[in-house]
Structures are given as structure tokens and as C-alpha cells.
Phi, psi and omega in degrees: 000129182269169185300321178303311181302314175308312180296321176301322179291312182294329180277351184285129183300324181298321177295321178291317177299321182294313185296314182293318179290324176288320179290317180302310180298320183294314185293324174301307181295330178289319182292325172301313183294324180292318175309302182302307181301312184293323178299321179295312178301307185301327181285323170300315184290320194253344177211068180294332182290343178288311178289336177280347181297134182289145177273345183188215180270354172284201184260348185289138179254174175294333178293336181293303182293331177295317179298317173292330179288330173296312179300317183294315181307315184300315183294319177301313177296324176297315183293328172302311179304307181294330177293318179287324183293314181290340175262281186290311187293321176292322179293319176296318179301312184298318178301317180299316178298314179300318174300319181292315184302317182297318176295327182286322180292322183294328183286000000 
């Protein structure tokens, strides 16, 4: 890919929209995950007894389901990203590629 093609892609409004939307969405999901994770770490640091409390008569504590929930949340957020990437972001990418191909055919 030559520099002229790269510049045409960078100047394409749909490319700029794609980069903007994808970055904003990725940062949003990252912040959500960081808040969840750091809330868990803060709970460990400042209230370890809360996570050590038993959930019943067995040996499981409150910390185990909370830890599992954090892992599940990470998978859910990844799934949300993949769904949007495979839909909206892929559609925008294809539109950019089609426009570039149309420009090359016209030249």
C-alpha cells in the first residue's frame, strides 16, 4: 500500500468515524472493567472480612462468587465488543474498502 492510498484512507470521513467510534467504545468498556476490578481490589484492601465471610454452613466465602462474577463480567464485555466489532465496525470497514476500490477503478 503506497502513501497516497494511506492518506486517502486517513482522510476518508468513514475511516475517521470508525476510529472515533471504536476508540470511544473500547475505552468505555476498559473503564467499566477497571472500575469493577479496582473496586474488588479496594474491597480486599479495606474490608477483607467482607470477602472472607462465609455464605452458609459450607466453606465457600463471599469472595468466591464475587471473583467469579468479575471473570464473567470480563467475558461479557469481550462479547459485547466482538458483537459490535463484527456488526457496525465491520460494516464501516467494508464501506471504506468499497469506496477505496471504487476510487481506484475510476482512476
